[in-house]
N, C-alpha and C positions, 0 to 999 in steps of 0.2 A: 650583056647580061640582062635577062628579062625576069622581073619579079611578078609573081602572081598575087594580085590584090585580094583575091577571093580566098579567105581563110575560114576554116571551120572552127566552131567553139564560141564561147561567150567572153566578152570583155570583163574586166574587173568591176567596172561600174554596173554592168547588168547583173552580175552575181551579187554584189552588195545590195542593190536595190531590191532584188527578189528575196534575199534573206531578210531584209528589214520589213517588207510587206508580209512575208510569212510569219515573222515573229509577232507582228501586230495582230494578225488574225488568230494565232495560237494563244496569245495572252487574253484576247477577248473571250475566246471559248473556254479557257481555263477558269476565268471569273464566273462564267455561267455554270460550269460544273461545280465549283465551290458553293455557289448559292443553291444549286440543286441539292447538294449533299446536306447543307444546313437545313433547308426546308423539309427534306425527307426525314431528318432526325427529329425535328419539331413535330412533324405529322405523326411519327411513330409514337412519340410521347403522348400526344393527344388521343390517338387511337387506343393505346393501352388504357388510358383513363376512361374512355368511352365504354370499353368492354368491362372495366372494373365496376363502374357505377351500378349497373343492374345487379351484379353479384352482391354488392354491399347492401343494396335495397332489399333483396330477397333474404339475406342473412339477418338484417335488422327486423324485418317482418316476422321471421320465424322465431327469433329469440326474444323479441320484445313482449313484455307482459302488460297488456292494457289495463289490468286492474290496479297497477301502480299509479295510474293517472286519474283515477276516479275523483280524487279529492284535490286535484291540481287544476289551476286555470292559467298557468304560465308555461314557459318553455323549459325543456330539459335538454341539456347538451351532452352528447356522448363523444368522447375522444379516445377511448381505449381500443378502437378497432384498427389503429395504425399498424401494429405489428402483425395482425392476422392476415392481411391481404398483400403484404409486400413481397411474398415469395415468388409469385408468378410474373412480376412486372419487369420492366426494363431495368437492367442491373446498374446502370450509371446514374439513375435519377431516383431520388427519394420522393415518394408520393405521400401526401398527408390527407387524411380523410376527416372531415368534420360532419357530424351527424346531429341534427337538431330535430327534436320531436316536440310538437306543439299539440296541446289539447285545449280548445276553447269551448266551454260549455254553453255559451250564449249564442253560438252561430245556429241559424235556422236551417240553412241548406246542408251543412255537413255535420248534423247532429251525430254524436257518438262515433266520430272518426278521429284518429290520431293522424296528424299531418307530419310526415317524415320528409325532411329536407337534407339532402346529401350534397356535399361540396368536396371535390377532389382537387387538390392544388399542390404546387411545388413552391419551394422558397428560392427566390433569386435575389441576391443582394439583401437578404433578410426581409424581403417583402413577399407577400403571397401573390402567386400567379395562378389564377383559377384556370384549370384545364376543362372541367365540366361540372355542371350543377344539374341535379335531377331531384324529383320529389315523388312521393307516393303516399298512399293512405292505408291505414289498417283499422278495421272495425273494432269497436269496443265490445 
């Protein structure tokens, strides 16, 4: 009786080794995909805030009455704009808008200008996380 030593197929050791190498590679790439999804979500939040900031600035410039600041030399903070701009944004994240308006009568370069400072932020663990800050001016 003559046995043929040439057999087709893989041994159990070869199959187990290839499966372990394949699982290591897939786990590595799945971690990269999870990180990519996380950063994409964070970037979407930031991008929504970037588009919101100019809208808020324009709205504040249009609705702000400069004559209210003629007798002031300090700052004025507006926080009532939160509910106005939340409709168009990312549904899973609450955006908060802080608007500060400053008028300083003694400045030489920016005479008769209202300084408008807008900060858009979220709350994470009861702490502000600033997404974007912008500023503008309105003539008196």
